[in-house]
C-alpha positions as CSV (number, residue, x, y, z in Angstrom):
1,X,-0.2,0.0,-0.1
2,X,2.8,2.4,0.5
3,X,4.4,2.0,-2.7
4,X,1.1,3.5,-4.1
5,X,0.7,6.0,-1.8
6,X,4.3,7.0,-2.7
7,X,3.2,6.9,-6.4
8,X,0.0,8.9,-6.2
9,X,2.1,11.8,-3.8
10,X,4.3,11.5,-6.6
11,X,1.7,12.8,-9.0
12,X,-0.1,14.9,-7.4
13,X,1.6,16.3,-3.5
14,X,3.4,18.3,-5.8
15,X,6.3,18.3,-3.3
16,X,10.1,20.0,-3.6
17,X,11.5,16.8,-3.2
18,X,12.1,13.5,-4.2
19,X,8.9,11.1,-2.7
20,X,11.9,8.3,-2.3
21,X,13.5,11.1,0.1
22,X,10.7,11.1,2.3
23,X,10.4,8.8,4.7
24,X,7.0,6.9,5.9
25,X,6.2,8.6,9.3
26,X,8.2,12.4,7.7
27,X,5.5,15.4,8.1
28,X,4.5,16.4,5.0
29,X,2.8,19.1,5.3
30,X,6.6,20.1,7.1
31,X,8.0,18.5,3.5
32,X,6.2,21.0,1.3
33,X,2.9,19.3,0.5
34,X,-0.5,21.7,0.5
35,X,-4.1,21.6,1.6
36,X,-4.7,22.1,-2.8
37,X,-2.3,19.3,-3.3
38,X,-4.1,17.3,-0.4
39,X,-7.4,17.1,-1.9
40,X,-5.8,16.4,-4.9
41,X,-3.7,13.2,-3.3
42,X,-7.7,12.3,-1.7
43,X,-9.3,12.3,-5.1
44,X,-6.6,9.9,-6.5
45,X,-6.4,7.7,-3.0
46,X,-9.9,6.9,-4.2
47,X,-9.5,6.4,-7.1
48,X,-7.1,4.2,-6.9
49,X,-8.6,2.5,-3.5
50,X,-11.7,2.2,-4.8
51,X,-12.6,4.3,-1.4
52,X,-14.3,7.2,0.0
53,X,-13.6,9.5,3.2
54,X,-16.0,10.1,5.0
55,X,-16.3,13.9,5.8
56,X,-15.0,12.5,10.0
57,X,-11.2,12.1,8.0
58,X,-10.9,15.1,5.7
59,X,-8.6,16.3,8.2
60,X,-4.6,17.3,8.1
61,X,-4.6,14.9,10.3
62,X,-5.3,11.6,8.0
63,X,-3.0,12.7,5.3
64,X,0.0,14.0,7.9
65,X,2.3,11.0,6.6
66,X,2.8,8.1,4.2
67,X,1.8,6.3,7.5
68,X,-0.6,7.6,8.3
69,X,-2.4,7.7,4.8
70,X,-2.3,4.0,5.2
71,X,-3.6,4.1,8.3
72,X,-7.0,6.2,7.8
73,X,-7.0,3.9,4.1
74,X,-6.6,0.6,6.3
75,X,-9.7,2.4,8.5
76,X,-12.0,3.0,6.5
77,X,-11.3,-0.6,4.2
78,X,-12.8,-2.2,7.3
79,X,-15.7,-0.3,8.3
80,X,-16.7,-1.4,4.6
81,X,-15.6,-5.3,5.0
82,X,-18.1,-4.2,8.8
83,X,-20.7,-2.8,7.1
């Protein structure tokens, strides 16, 4: 999953550094992720994983790092399995 997220960050994140230089737990906003880019990233993640972010997960914390994004995607996928 992290590989897919890294690819999406490379495509939509518009980061000023190579995604390969960003650790999974690095603060993406400190690295240069903007609010606009995070929205584009969210749309890319929704398409790639066939999910929809609920309103309660549309926050800076959900997109703070590659690890946080992966946890958020897992949470959404797990909630679909239960429903």
